[in-house]
C-alpha positions in Angstrom: 0.4 -0.1 0.2 2.8 2.3 1.0 4.8 2.4 -2.1 2.4 2.6 -4.8 1.5 6.0 -2.4 4.7 6.3 -3.2 4.7 5.8 -6.3 1.2 7.7 -8.2 3.3 10.4 -5.0 6.6 10.6 -7.2 4.2 10.6 -10.4 2.5 13.2 -9.1 5.2 15.2 -8.8 7.2 15.1 -11.7 4.2 15.3 -13.9 4.4 18.9 -12.2 8.0 19.1 -12.9 6.7 18.2 -15.6 3.6 20.1 -16.1 6.0 23.8 -15.5 9.0 23.0 -17.4 5.6 22.6 -20.1 4.1 25.8 -19.0 7.0 28.0 -19.2 8.3 26.6 -21.6 4.9 27.8 -23.6 5.6 31.0 -21.6 8.9 31.7 -22.8 7.6 31.1 -26.2 4.4 33.4 -26.3 6.2 36.2 -25.0 9.0 36.3 -27.2 6.6 35.8 -30.1 5.1 39.2 -28.4 8.2 40.7 -28.2 9.3 40.7 -31.8 5.8 42.4 -32.4 7.1 44.4 -31.1 10.2 44.8 -32.2 9.0 45.0 -36.1 6.0 47.5 -34.8 9.2 50.1 -34.0 11.2 49.4 -37.0 8.6 50.2 -38.6 7.6 53.0 -37.0 11.7 53.7 -37.5 10.8 53.4 -41.3 8.1 55.7 -41.3 9.9 58.3 -38.9 13.2 57.8 -41.3 10.6 58.7 -44.7 8.7 61.6 -42.7 12.9 63.4 -41.8 13.8 62.1 -45.1 10.6 64.5 -46.7 11.9 67.3 -44.0 15.0 67.6 -44.7 14.0 67.5 -48.9 11.3 70.5 -47.6 14.4 72.1 -45.9 16.9 71.9 -47.8 13.9 73.4 -50.8 13.3 76.6 -48.2 16.8 77.1 -47.9 18.0 77.1 -51.5 15.1 79.5 -52.1 15.9 81.6 -49.4 19.7 81.6 -50.3 18.2 82.3 -53.7 16.0 85.6 -52.9 18.9 87.0 -50.5 21.2 87.1 -53.8 18.2 88.7 -55.3 17.4 91.7 -52.9 21.4 91.5 -53.0 22.2 92.3 -55.9 19.1 94.9 -56.3 20.2 96.7 -53.4 23.8 96.6 -54.6 22.4 98.0 -57.8 20.7 101.1 -55.9 23.9 102.0 -54.5 25.7 101.8 -57.4 23.0 103.8 -59.2 23.5 106.5 -55.8 26.9 106.8 -56.2 27.3 107.4 -60.1 24.8 110.3 -59.0 26.1 111.5 -56.3 29.4 111.3 -58.7 27.5 112.8 -61.5 26.2 116.1 -59.6 30.0 116.4 -57.8 31.0 116.1 -60.9 28.6 119.6 -62.1 30.0 121.4 -58.3 33.4 121.0 -59.6 32.9 122.4 -63.0 30.5 125.6 -61.7 33.4 125.9 -58.8 36.1 126.0 -61.8 34.1 128.2 -64.0 33.6 130.4 -60.6 37.3 130.8 -59.8 37.8 132.1 -63.5 35.4 134.6 -62.6 36.9 135.6 -60.0 40.7 135.5 -61.0 38.7 137.8 -64.1 37.7 140.6 -61.7 40.5 140.4 -59.8 42.9 140.7 -62.0 40.7 143.8 -63.2 40.2 144.8 -60.4 43.9 145.2 -60.3 44.5 147.2 -62.9 41.6 149.6 -62.1 43.8 150.0 -58.9 46.7 150.3 -61.2 44.5 153.2 -62.6 43.3 154.7 -59.9 46.5 155.2 -58.7 48.0 156.8 -61.6 44.7 158.7 -61.0 45.7 159.9 -57.8 49.2 160.7 -58.0 47.7 162.7 -60.8 44.7 163.9 -58.4 48.3 165.2 -55.8 50.4 167.1 -58.2 47.0 168.7 -60.0 46.0 169.8 -56.2 49.6 170.7 -54.9 50.2 172.8 -57.7 46.1 174.4 -56.7 47.4 174.8 -53.3 50.1 176.5 -54.2 48.6 179.2 -56.5 45.8 179.2 -54.3 48.7 180.4 -51.1 49.7 183.0 -53.6 45.5 184.3 -54.1 45.6 184.6 -50.5 48.9 186.1 -50.1 48.4 188.7 -53.1 44.4 189.2 -51.9 46.2 189.8 -48.6 49.0 192.4 -49.3 45.5 194.3 -51.3 43.4 194.1 -48.5 45.4 194.5 -45.7 43.9 192.1 -43.6 45.0 188.5 -42.4 43.1 185.4 -43.0 41.5 184.7 -39.9 40.6 188.4 -39.6 37.9 187.9 -43.2 36.9 185.4 -42.0 35.6 186.5 -38.7 34.3 189.9 -40.3 32.5 187.9 -43.0 31.1 185.4 -40.5 29.7 188.1 -37.8 28.4 189.8 -41.1 26.8 186.0 -42.2 25.6 185.3 -38.1 23.8 189.2 -38.5 21.9 188.4 -41.8 20.9 185.0 -40.5 20.4 185.4 -37.7 17.7 187.9 -38.9 16.2 185.8 -40.9 15.5 182.6 -38.9 14.3 185.4 -36.4 11.4 186.9 -38.9 11.0 183.4 -40.4 11.0 182.0 -37.4 8.6 184.3 -35.9 5.6 183.9 -39.3 5.9 180.3 -38.6 4.8 181.0 -35.1 2.5 183.5 -35.9 0.4 181.1 -39.0 1.1 178.2 -36.4 -0.8 180.0 -33.4 -3.4 182.0 -35.5 -4.1 178.4 -37.4 -4.1 176.4 -34.3 -5.9 179.3 -32.3 -8.9 179.2 -34.9 -9.5 175.4 -34.5 -8.2 175.2 -31.1 -11.6 178.0 -30.3 -13.6 175.1 -32.6 -12.9 172.5 -30.5 -13.2 174.1 -27.3 -16.3 176.3 -27.6 -18.2 173.4 -29.6 -16.9 170.7 -26.4 -18.2 173.3 -24.2 -21.3 174.3 -25.9 -22.2 170.1 -25.6 -20.7 170.0 -22.0 -24.0 171.7 -20.6 -22.8 171.5 -16.5 -22.9 173.3 -13.7 -21.2 177.1 -13.1 -21.0 177.0 -9.6 -20.3 173.3 -8.0 -21.6 172.6 -4.9 -19.0 172.7 -1.5 -18.3 170.7 1.3 -19.1 172.2 4.4 -18.6 171.5 7.8 -21.5 173.6 10.3 -24.0 171.8 11.5 -27.8 173.5 12.4 -29.1 173.4 15.7 -32.7 174.2 16.6 -31.7 176.4 20.3 -28.3 177.0 22.6 -29.5 174.9 24.3 -28.4 171.9 22.2 -25.0 172.9 22.5 -25.0 171.8 26.2 -26.4 169.1 25.5 -24.8 167.6 22.5 -21.6 168.2 25.6 -22.9 166.1 28.0 -22.2 165.8 31.6 -17.9 166.7 32.2 -18.3 166.6 28.4 -18.0 163.1 28.0 -20.9 162.9 24.8 -18.8 164.9 23.0 -15.4 163.6 23.8 -17.4 160.0 22.7 -18.0 161.8 19.4 -15.6 162.4 18.1 -13.4 159.5 19.4 -16.3 158.0 17.7 -16.4 159.9 14.2 -12.4 160.5 14.5 -13.1 164.1 13.9 -13.2 167.5 16.2 -16.0 169.9 17.4 -15.7 172.9 18.0 -18.6 174.4 20.2 -17.9 178.5 20.3 -20.2 181.3 20.2 -21.4 180.9 16.6 -25.6 181.2 17.5 -27.7 178.1 16.7 -24.4 176.1 14.8 -21.4 173.9 15.6 -18.5 173.4 13.2 -17.4 170.0 12.3 -13.1 170.0 11.8 -11.3 167.4 10.0 -9.1 166.6 7.1 -10.3 163.7 6.2 -13.8 165.0 3.6 -15.3 161.5 4.6 -14.8 161.7 8.4 -16.3 165.0 8.6 -19.5 164.1 5.9 -19.9 161.3 8.4 -19.9 163.4 11.6 -22.1 165.9 9.7 -24.6 163.3 9.1 -24.5 161.1 12.7 -24.3 165.2 14.4 -27.6 166.0 12.5 -30.0 162.8 13.2 -29.0 163.4 17.0 -29.9 166.5 16.9 -33.5 165.5 15.3 -33.5 162.6 18.0 -33.0 164.1 20.7 -31.0 161.3 22.2 -27.9 162.6 22.8 -25.8 159.8 25.1 -22.6 157.4 24.0 -24.7 154.4 22.9 -26.3 156.9 20.9 -23.8 158.0 19.7 -21.9 154.8 18.9 -24.9 154.0 17.7 -26.0 156.6 15.2 -21.6 157.1 13.9 -21.9 153.5 12.4 -25.6 153.6 10.6 -24.0 157.3 9.3 -21.1 155.4 8.0 -22.8 152.8 6.7 -25.2 155.2 4.8 -22.1 157.4 3.6 -20.6 154.6 2.0 -23.1 152.6 0.1 -23.7 157.2 -0.7 -20.0 157.2 -2.6 -20.7 154.1 -4.4 -23.7 155.1 -5.7 -21.6 158.4 -6.4 -19.4 156.0 -8.3 -21.5 154.2 -10.3 -23.5 157.4 -12.0 -20.5 159.3 -12.3 -19.3 156.3 -14.5 -22.5 156.2 -15.6 -22.5 159.7 -16.7 -19.6 160.6 -18.2 -20.2 156.3 -20.3 -17.4 155.1 -19.5 -18.0 150.6 -18.0 -16.4 148.6 -16.6 -14.5 149.1 -13.8 -13.2 147.6 -10.3 -16.2 148.1 -8.1 -12.5 150.0 -5.6 -12.0 152.5 -8.8 -15.8 153.2 -8.0 -15.2 153.6 -4.7 -12.8 156.6 -5.3 -14.8 158.0 -8.0 -17.4 158.1 -5.2 -15.3 158.9 -2.9 -14.2 162.7 -5.2 -18.0 163.4 -4.4 -16.9 165.2 -0.9 -13.7 166.0 -2.3 -13.4 170.1 -2.8 -10.8 171.8 -5.4 -10.6 175.1 -5.5 -14.3 175.2 -4.4 -15.0 173.0 -7.3 -16.1 169.6 -6.6 -14.2 167.2 -7.8 -16.5 164.4 -8.4 -18.8 166.6 -10.7 -15.4 168.1 -12.5 -14.2 164.6 -13.5 -17.9 164.0 -14.7 -16.8 167.1 -16.9 -13.4 166.6 -17.8 -14.3 163.4 -19.2 -17.2 164.0 -21.0 -14.9 167.6 -23.0 -12.3 164.8 -23.3 -14.4 163.2 -25.5 -15.4 165.3 -27.2 -12.4 167.0 -28.2 -11.0 163.7 -28.8 -14.1 163.1 -31.5 -12.9 165.6 -33.7 -9.6 165.4 -33.5 -10.2 161.9 -34.1 -8.5 160.6 -31.4 -10.0 157.3 -29.8 -13.1 158.8 -28.0 -13.1 155.7 -24.7 -9.2 156.7 -23.7 -10.2 160.0 -23.4 -12.8 160.0 -21.6 -12.0 157.1 -19.0 -9.0 159.2 -19.2 -10.4 162.6 -18.4 -12.7 160.7 -15.7 -10.6 158.9 -14.1 -7.3 161.1 -13.9 -7.6 163.0 -10.2 -8.7 160.0 -8.4 -5.2 160.0 -6.3 -7.1 162.7 -4.3 -9.2 160.6 -2.9 -6.1 159.3 -1.4 -3.7 162.1 -1.6 -4.6 162.5 2.1 -4.1 158.7 2.9 -1.2 157.8 0.9 2.4 160.6 0.7 3.0 161.5 -3.2 1.6 163.3 -5.4 -1.7 162.8 -6.3 -1.4 162.4 -10.0 1.2 159.5 -9.0 -0.7 158.2 -6.6 -4.0 158.5 -8.8 -1.5 155.9 -11.9 -0.3 153.6 -8.8 -3.8 152.8 -7.6 -5.5 152.5 -11.1 -2.7 150.0 -12.6 -3.2 148.0 -9.6 -6.4 147.1 -10.9 -6.1 146.9 -13.7 -6.4 149.5 -15.8 -4.9 149.9 -19.9 -2.0 151.2 -19.4 -2.8 154.3 -21.9 -5.6 155.3 -18.7 -2.7 155.3 -16.3 -0.5 157.8 -18.8 -3.2 160.5 -18.8 -3.4 160.2 -15.3 0.2 160.2 -14.5 1.0 163.4 -17.1 -2.2 165.3 -17.0 0.2 167.5 -14.6 3.3 166.8 -16.4 4.8 164.7 -13.5 5.3 162.1 -16.4 5.8 161.5 -19.9 2.2 161.8 -22.5 2.5 158.6 -24.5 -0.5 159.4 -26.0 -2.2 162.2 -27.7 -5.0 160.9 -25.4 -2.8 161.7 -22.5 -2.9 165.8 -23.9 -6.5 165.9 -24.6 -7.5 164.6 -21.1 -4.5 167.6 -19.3 -6.4 169.8 -22.3 -9.3 169.1 -20.7 -8.7 169.0 -17.2 -7.5 173.3 -17.7 -10.4 173.6 -19.8 -12.4 172.1 -16.5 -10.9 174.5 -13.7 -10.1 177.5 -16.4 -13.8 178.1 -17.1 -15.8 181.4 -15.5 -17.1 179.8 -12.2 -15.5 176.4 -12.1 -13.2 177.7 -9.2 -12.6 180.4 -6.3 -9.6 181.6 -5.4 -8.1 183.9 -2.0 -6.9 187.1 -2.5 -3.8 186.1 -1.2 -3.0 183.3 -3.0 -3.9 185.3 -6.2 -1.6 188.0 -5.0 1.0 185.0 -4.6 0.9 183.7 -8.0 0.8 187.8 -9.5 4.1 188.1 -7.6 5.6 184.9 -8.8 4.9 185.4 -12.5 6.7 189.0 -12.1 9.9 187.4 -9.8 10.7 184.7 -12.5 9.6 187.3 -15.1 12.8 189.3 -13.6 15.1 186.8 -13.1 16.6 186.2 -16.3 19.3 188.1 -17.6 18.4 191.1 -20.2 14.3 191.5 -18.6 13.8 195.5 -17.8 10.5 195.2 -16.7 7.7 192.6 -16.4 4.4 193.1 -15.9 1.7 190.8 -15.0 -1.8 191.5 -16.5 -5.6 190.0 -17.1 -5.6 188.4 -13.6 -2.1 186.5 -14.6 -3.4 185.0 -18.2 -0.6 186.8 -19.2 2.9 188.4 -18.4 4.7 191.2 -20.7 8.2 191.4 -20.5 10.5 194.4 -21.8 14.4 193.8 -22.8 16.9 195.5 -23.2 17.7 195.3 -26.8 20.8 195.9 -26.7 21.4 193.0 -25.2 19.0 190.3 -26.5 17.7 189.9 -30.2 15.4 189.0 -32.4 16.3 185.4 -32.4 17.2 185.9 -28.0 13.6 187.1 -26.9 11.7 184.2 -29.1 14.3 181.8 -27.1 13.0 183.4 -24.3 9.8 183.6 -24.0 10.4 180.1 -24.6 12.3 179.9 -21.3 10.3 181.8 -19.5 7.3 179.8 -20.0 9.0 176.5 -19.6 10.0 177.8 -15.8 6.0 179.0 -14.9 5.0 175.8 -15.8 7.8 173.6 -13.8 7.5 176.3 -10.6 4.1 177.0 -9.9 0.7 176.1 -10.1 -2.0 178.2 -12.1 -5.6 177.3 -14.0 -5.7 177.5 -17.2 -2.8 178.9 -19.6 -0.2 182.0 -19.3 0.8 184.1 -22.7 4.2 185.0 -21.8 5.0 188.3 -24.5 8.6 189.8 -24.8 8.8 193.4 -26.4 11.9 194.4 -28.0 12.4 198.1 -29.1 14.8 200.7 -30.2 14.5 203.8 -29.5 15.8 206.8 -31.0 16.1 210.7 -29.6 17.6 213.7 -31.2 17.7 216.6 -30.4 16.3 220.0 -32.5 18.9 223.4 -31.7 
């Protein structure tokens, strides 16, 4: 039992081993067949890749050949263009060289001609020098002969001749100058009379302007005590609040307000009038009414400035300029209200500018603003013309108008005809009858000043101020002042009067030169 079992077991083991070997062999064979198929597949892919690579290589070679051919064609074209450009440039250079060669030949010919002319001129110059020497010798001989015959040296003869010529020339010059000045004066006076008459006729303004006063009437003298107050407290409060001096004297039913500032004086006048009419006079009421009066005056100043610009026909002015124009309503000069004077000057300047063909708008604006500096001359140092011009320039006024303001008293050079027209209109407005008043002391001082200026010049014998200072007649010494010197003397005296004196209108300077011959019959 055991042997067959053992044999069967051995048989089973051997059979298993054989089966395993057979399976392995079969597996190995199958794997080899699979590997062989993969190898063939890889070799097929390699052949395809090699075919593609060959195709790509042939195409790349073809493209490279095309690129090389195109590059060669482009290079050939560039080379041909460059050769053509070089050829064209060479032709231009050749033409320029030919032109320069021709120019050089022409210059050489001109130089040769110049040398020939220079040689000829040198020859002529030497001949002329010889002739000039001969002429000088002949002239010296003639001069020597003339001096021997006339018994007078050359310098003496020349001096005598020049003296005679100077006398004749001075007489002719004086006669010609007098004739020209007379014609110009006649024509100028005729035209000026027409223009001024037309301007005054067209500008119908009042002959007497209102004068700003500083006297406040009272209902009774008892009011003076109430204005002063207990221990003077009311009057002190009023003076401190209004910035003025109040004078309470023996003047019946009136008190006087004094201040260098016309605006303050007007504020004080209005406030005091309201106090008197209200009757409640105490420090708090005084301060309130002074404040109200200041506001009222500021409003009236603004309104007066706008009204002045409207009447003059000058639009577009800065509000500060209008405020200054309004302040001129409380400023007077020789009794003439400066606001009305500004309007009148503007209208006159506009009429004159229209007649002369000048810029009417500029002339009217210059006439309206020419005295705005007077609204500030008590606050700012300087002349009213310079102050007004600086203020107008600050607020963007036209430079020509600024020049007219600065130059209307010749403190600056007049740069336009409109500036001259403004000066003339200012003189007409101030010099017309009734425009201004002048005290007796100032009048006498002005008359004496005119005569002193005239007597300060050499050769003046006497001088007289006539026609209320509108004319100065000067009698000169005829042996020291000739006709031409008399004309020059009148100009010098007029110029000095303009530079040293202030006066309305114009002053005529007349120089009289006469020679008197006296003899006696025996």
